[in-house]
Short mmCIF file of the C-alpha atoms (twelve columns), coordinates in Angstrom:
data_MODEL
# 
_entry.id   MODEL 
# 
loop_
_atom_site.group_PDB 
_atom_site.id 
_atom_site.type_symbol 
_atom_site.label_atom_id 
_atom_site.label_alt_id 
_atom_site.label_comp_id 
_atom_site.label_asym_id 
_atom_site.label_seq_id 
_atom_site.Cartn_x 
_atom_site.Cartn_y 
_atom_site.Cartn_z 
_atom_site.pdbx_PDB_model_num 
ATOM 1   C CA . MET A 1   -0.185  -0.426 0.062   1 
ATOM 2   C CA . ALA A 2   1.429   3.577  -0.844  1 
ATOM 3   C CA . ASN A 3   2.160   5.630  1.472   1 
ATOM 4   C CA . LEU A 4   -0.685  8.765  1.893   1 
ATOM 5   C CA . ASN A 5   2.487   11.377 1.813   1 
ATOM 6   C CA . THR A 6   3.096   10.008 -1.663  1 
ATOM 7   C CA . LEU A 7   -0.134  10.803 -2.786  1 
ATOM 8   C CA . LYS A 8   -1.381  13.818 -5.003  1 
ATOM 9   C CA . PRO A 9   -4.314  15.450 -3.703  1 
ATOM 10  C CA . ASN A 10  -7.666  14.312 -4.881  1 
ATOM 11  C CA . LYS A 11  -5.523  11.614 -6.845  1 
ATOM 12  C CA . CYS A 12  -4.664  8.081  -6.140  1 
ATOM 13  C CA . LEU A 13  -2.236  5.930  -7.231  1 
ATOM 14  C CA . CYS A 14  -3.992  4.274  -9.872  1 
ATOM 15  C CA . PRO A 15  -2.795  3.671  -13.655 1 
ATOM 16  C CA . PRO A 16  -3.193  6.379  -15.951 1 
ATOM 17  C CA . TYR A 17  -6.150  5.455  -17.579 1 
ATOM 18  C CA . VAL A 18  -7.783  5.380  -14.035 1 
ATOM 19  C CA . GLN A 19  -8.379  8.036  -11.696 1 
ATOM 20  C CA . LEU A 20  -10.124 7.876  -8.354  1 
ATOM 21  C CA . GLU A 21  -10.899 11.416 -6.887  1 
ATOM 22  C CA . TYR A 22  -11.151 11.507 -3.182  1 
ATOM 23  C CA . PRO A 23  -13.674 14.101 -1.619  1 
ATOM 24  C CA . GLN A 24  -11.734 17.583 -0.727  1 
ATOM 25  C CA . SER A 25  -12.685 17.142 3.101   1 
ATOM 26  C CA . PHE A 26  -10.502 13.695 2.932   1 
ATOM 27  C CA . TRP A 27  -7.489  15.847 2.369   1 
ATOM 28  C CA . ASP A 28  -7.969  18.143 5.110   1 
ATOM 29  C CA . GLU A 29  -8.943  15.636 8.195   1 
ATOM 30  C CA . LEU A 30  -5.089  14.558 7.449   1 
ATOM 31  C CA . PRO A 31  -2.948  15.572 9.914   1 
ATOM 32  C CA . GLN A 32  -0.921  18.900 8.862   1 
ATOM 33  C CA . LYS A 33  1.901   19.222 10.813  1 
ATOM 34  C CA . LEU A 34  4.237   22.407 9.138   1 
ATOM 35  C CA . THR A 35  7.240   23.982 9.891   1 
ATOM 36  C CA . GLU A 36  7.242   27.366 11.246  1 
ATOM 37  C CA . LYS A 37  8.521   28.455 8.011   1 
ATOM 38  C CA . GLU A 38  6.292   26.492 6.638   1 
ATOM 39  C CA . GLU A 39  3.532   28.498 7.922   1 
ATOM 40  C CA . LEU A 40  4.993   31.808 7.430   1 
ATOM 41  C CA . TYR A 41  5.397   30.593 3.727   1 
ATOM 42  C CA . CYS A 42  1.693   30.143 3.730   1 
ATOM 43  C CA . GLN A 43  0.609   33.199 5.442   1 
ATOM 44  C CA . ASN A 44  2.712   35.112 2.824   1 
ATOM 45  C CA . ARG A 45  1.032   33.714 -0.018  1 
ATOM 46  C CA . VAL A 46  -2.648  34.299 1.504   1 
ATOM 47  C CA . MET A 47  -1.405  37.998 1.414   1 
ATOM 48  C CA . GLY A 48  -0.978  38.020 -2.215  1 
ATOM 49  C CA . LYS A 49  2.541   37.432 -2.007  1 
ATOM 50  C CA . ASN A 50  3.713   34.980 -5.157  1 
ATOM 51  C CA . LYS A 51  5.808   31.661 -4.740  1 
ATOM 52  C CA . SER A 52  9.403   33.374 -4.354  1 
ATOM 53  C CA . ASP A 53  8.728   36.475 -2.309  1 
ATOM 54  C CA . SER A 54  6.849   34.341 0.254   1 
ATOM 55  C CA . TYR A 55  9.843   31.750 0.433   1 
ATOM 56  C CA . ARG A 56  12.369  34.354 0.715   1 
ATOM 57  C CA . ALA A 57  10.202  35.713 3.246   1 
ATOM 58  C CA . ALA A 58  9.860   32.829 5.350   1 
ATOM 59  C CA . TYR A 59  13.797  31.333 4.109   1 
ATOM 60  C CA . ASP A 60  17.168  32.749 4.607   1 
ATOM 61  C CA . THR A 61  17.984  33.133 0.968   1 
ATOM 62  C CA . SER A 62  20.740  35.034 0.592   1 
ATOM 63  C CA . SER A 63  22.777  32.237 -0.720  1 
ATOM 64  C CA . ILE A 64  20.844  31.413 -3.035  1 
ATOM 65  C CA . SER A 65  19.996  32.406 -6.663  1 
ATOM 66  C CA . ASP A 66  16.818  33.532 -7.783  1 
ATOM 67  C CA . LYS A 67  16.776  30.781 -10.334 1 
ATOM 68  C CA . SER A 68  17.106  27.940 -6.478  1 
ATOM 69  C CA . VAL A 69  14.449  30.191 -5.184  1 
ATOM 70  C CA . TRP A 70  11.704  29.702 -7.573  1 
ATOM 71  C CA . GLU A 71  12.644  25.711 -7.832  1 
ATOM 72  C CA . LYS A 72  11.916  25.646 -3.838  1 
ATOM 73  C CA . SER A 73  9.408   27.502 -3.919  1 
ATOM 74  C CA . CYS A 74  7.472   25.815 -6.249  1 
ATOM 75  C CA . ARG A 75  8.601   22.616 -4.904  1 
ATOM 76  C CA . LEU A 76  7.281   24.020 -1.445  1 
ATOM 77  C CA . ASP A 77  3.891   25.434 -2.639  1 
ATOM 78  C CA . LYS A 78  3.233   21.555 -4.135  1 
ATOM 79  C CA . LYS A 79  3.416   20.210 -0.692  1 
ATOM 80  C CA . ARG A 80  0.210   18.614 -0.050  1 
ATOM 81  C CA . ASN A 81  0.264   20.089 3.815   1 
ATOM 82  C CA . VAL A 82  0.908   23.703 2.310   1 
ATOM 83  C CA . ARG A 83  -1.471  23.593 0.127   1 
ATOM 84  C CA . ALA A 84  -4.353  22.519 2.539   1 
ATOM 85  C CA . ARG A 85  -2.957  24.985 4.954   1 
ATOM 86  C CA . MET A 86  -3.273  27.751 2.589   1 
ATOM 87  C CA . ARG A 87  -7.127  26.791 1.724   1 
ATOM 88  C CA . GLN A 88  -7.770  26.806 5.244   1 
ATOM 89  C CA . LEU A 89  -6.312  30.346 5.839   1 
ATOM 90  C CA . HIS A 90  -7.727  31.356 2.502   1 
ATOM 91  C CA . ALA A 91  -10.956 30.451 3.823   1 
ATOM 92  C CA . GLU A 92  -10.648 32.131 6.808   1 
ATOM 93  C CA . VAL A 93  -9.961  35.351 5.126   1 
ATOM 94  C CA . ILE A 94  -13.023 35.194 2.936   1 
ATOM 95  C CA . ARG A 95  -15.162 34.636 6.063   1 
ATOM 96  C CA . GLY A 96  -13.527 37.561 7.835   1 
ATOM 97  C CA . VAL A 97  -13.759 39.958 4.644   1 
ATOM 98  C CA . VAL A 98  -16.520 39.115 2.006   1 
ATOM 99  C CA . ALA A 99  -20.227 39.738 2.482   1 
ATOM 100 C CA . SER A 100 -22.311 37.152 1.620   1 
ATOM 101 C CA . ALA A 101 -24.751 38.061 -1.441  1 
ATOM 102 C CA . LEU A 102 -27.395 37.612 1.014   1 
ATOM 103 C CA . ASP A 103 -25.193 39.885 3.755   1 
ATOM 104 C CA . VAL A 104 -25.630 42.438 0.864   1 
ATOM 105 C CA . VAL A 105 -29.561 42.334 0.125   1 
ATOM 106 C CA . LYS A 106 -30.488 42.309 3.467   1 
ATOM 107 C CA . THR A 107 -28.520 45.297 3.947   1 
ATOM 108 C CA . LEU A 108 -30.130 47.314 0.577   1 
ATOM 109 C CA . THR A 109 -33.739 46.063 1.852   1 
ATOM 110 C CA . ASP A 110 -33.047 47.537 5.230   1 
ATOM 111 C CA . ILE A 111 -32.013 50.720 3.866   1 
ATOM 112 C CA . MET A 112 -34.867 50.950 0.879   1 
ATOM 113 C CA . THR A 113 -37.384 50.509 3.576   1 
ATOM 114 C CA . ASP A 114 -35.635 53.066 6.501   1 
ATOM 115 C CA . HIS A 115 -38.353 55.975 5.874   1 
ATOM 116 C CA . ASN A 116 -35.556 58.008 7.722   1 
ATOM 117 C CA . THR A 117 -33.388 57.639 4.518   1 
ATOM 118 C CA . LYS A 118 -33.108 59.997 1.892   1 
ATOM 119 C CA . ALA A 119 -35.518 59.278 -1.459  1 
ATOM 120 C CA . ALA A 120 -32.824 59.089 -4.037  1 
ATOM 121 C CA . ASP A 121 -30.639 56.727 -1.529  1 
ATOM 122 C CA . ARG A 122 -34.000 54.214 -1.485  1 
ATOM 123 C CA . ILE A 123 -34.131 54.427 -4.880  1 
ATOM 124 C CA . ARG A 124 -30.721 53.600 -5.577  1 
ATOM 125 C CA . CYS A 125 -31.556 50.759 -3.169  1 
ATOM 126 C CA . ALA A 126 -34.561 49.738 -5.197  1 
ATOM 127 C CA . GLU A 127 -32.391 50.029 -8.603  1 
ATOM 128 C CA . LEU A 128 -29.408 47.368 -6.941  1 
ATOM 129 C CA . ILE A 129 -31.759 44.696 -5.766  1 
ATOM 130 C CA . GLY A 130 -33.575 44.928 -9.102  1 
ATOM 131 C CA . ARG A 131 -30.060 44.131 -10.691 1 
ATOM 132 C CA . TYR A 132 -29.676 41.392 -8.764  1 
ATOM 133 C CA . TYR A 133 -32.645 39.682 -9.345  1 
ATOM 134 C CA . LYS A 134 -32.277 40.270 -12.709 1 
ATOM 135 C CA . LEU A 135 -35.669 42.425 -13.270 1 
ATOM 136 C CA . TRP A 136 -34.312 44.625 -16.013 1 
ATOM 137 C CA . THR A 137 -31.343 45.421 -18.131 1 
ATOM 138 C CA . ALA A 138 -28.313 47.627 -17.216 1 
ATOM 139 C CA . ALA A 139 -28.323 51.339 -18.431 1 
ATOM 140 C CA . GLU A 140 -25.707 50.329 -21.236 1 
ATOM 141 C CA . ASP A 141 -27.731 47.167 -22.094 1 
ATOM 142 C CA . ASP A 142 -30.919 48.783 -23.698 1 
ATOM 143 C CA . LYS A 143 -31.646 45.458 -26.433 1 
ATOM 144 C CA . PRO A 144 -34.066 43.295 -24.824 1 
ATOM 145 C CA . LYS A 145 -32.307 39.805 -23.748 1 
ATOM 146 C CA . ASP A 146 -34.685 36.756 -24.987 1 
ATOM 147 C CA . ASN A 147 -37.649 38.735 -26.153 1 
ATOM 148 C CA . PHE A 148 -38.324 39.923 -22.460 1 
ATOM 149 C CA . VAL A 149 -38.691 43.215 -21.298 1 
ATOM 150 C CA . ALA A 150 -39.561 44.195 -18.127 1 
ATOM 151 C CA . LYS A 151 -41.454 47.363 -17.206 1 
ATOM 152 C CA . LEU A 152 -41.016 48.486 -14.054 1 
ATOM 153 C CA . LYS A 153 -42.338 51.307 -12.239 1 
ATOM 154 C CA . ILE A 154 -40.746 52.120 -8.577  1 
ATOM 155 C CA . GLN A 155 -42.961 54.511 -6.244  1 
ATOM 156 C CA . VAL A 156 -40.941 55.440 -2.576  1 
ATOM 157 C CA . VAL A 157 -43.822 56.375 -0.165  1 
ATOM 158 C CA . ASN A 158 -43.333 57.631 3.738   1 
ATOM 159 C CA . SER A 159 -46.470 55.942 4.674   1 
ATOM 160 C CA . LYS A 160 -48.947 52.866 4.742   1 
ATOM 161 C CA . GLU A 161 -51.884 55.072 3.718   1 
ATOM 162 C CA . ASP A 162 -49.524 56.232 0.890   1 
ATOM 163 C CA . ALA A 163 -48.794 53.002 -0.316  1 
ATOM 164 C CA . ASP A 164 -52.266 51.157 -0.034  1 
ATOM 165 C CA . ASP A 165 -53.161 54.497 -2.032  1 
ATOM 166 C CA . ALA A 166 -50.527 53.501 -4.332  1 
ATOM 167 C CA . LEU A 167 -51.586 50.146 -4.630  1 
ATOM 168 C CA . LYS A 168 -55.385 51.043 -5.491  1 
ATOM 169 C CA . GLU A 169 -53.917 53.229 -8.030  1 
ATOM 170 C CA . ALA A 170 -51.662 50.456 -10.113 1 
ATOM 171 C CA . GLU A 171 -54.677 47.688 -9.581  1 
ATOM 172 C CA . LYS A 172 -56.669 49.920 -11.529 1 
ATOM 173 C CA . ARG A 173 -54.015 50.960 -14.502 1 
ATOM 174 C CA . GLN A 174 -53.950 47.696 -14.067 1 
ATOM 175 C CA . LYS A 175 -57.443 47.056 -14.873 1 
ATOM 176 C CA . GLU A 176 -57.391 49.584 -17.648 1 
ATOM 177 C CA . GLY A 177 -54.484 48.006 -19.595 1 
ATOM 178 C CA . LYS A 178 -52.368 50.306 -18.850 1 
ATOM 179 C CA . VAL A 179 -49.626 48.993 -17.317 1 
# 
């Protein structure tokens, strides 16, 4: 049986015509022992540095040529434990920095429905939500897509009574066929 350390991520040792895939969770659950220098290399890579610069930040490269630094950094970057640690660090960064689409839509909806916000800002939020849900095309693309044109009238109201009046008016126009 082959040693797990000799396997490449997501591949097993099989003849070239047979490639079995392991789930990513299989590789993430394996023990991940990194040296301090490997950890520093991973952190620099996740921060956006290239392989060579990350290697230089983690290791003493004063007596090594640029070509050797590149070769050693490539070898280090291919190590299974190093790749897995970079994936973990990247996931942590993404979770902490990037808002999900749902968070953005909720925030826009909160602004749009807040009656203390200026009407122009509320309309802009409604427009952005409409674009997210693809209710209409962007202004620079005036051609209808798939022979579908959406006509949408947005009216900002300040009270429930105004909303009821606007809804009744819209229903009336729809019955008259003026929509």
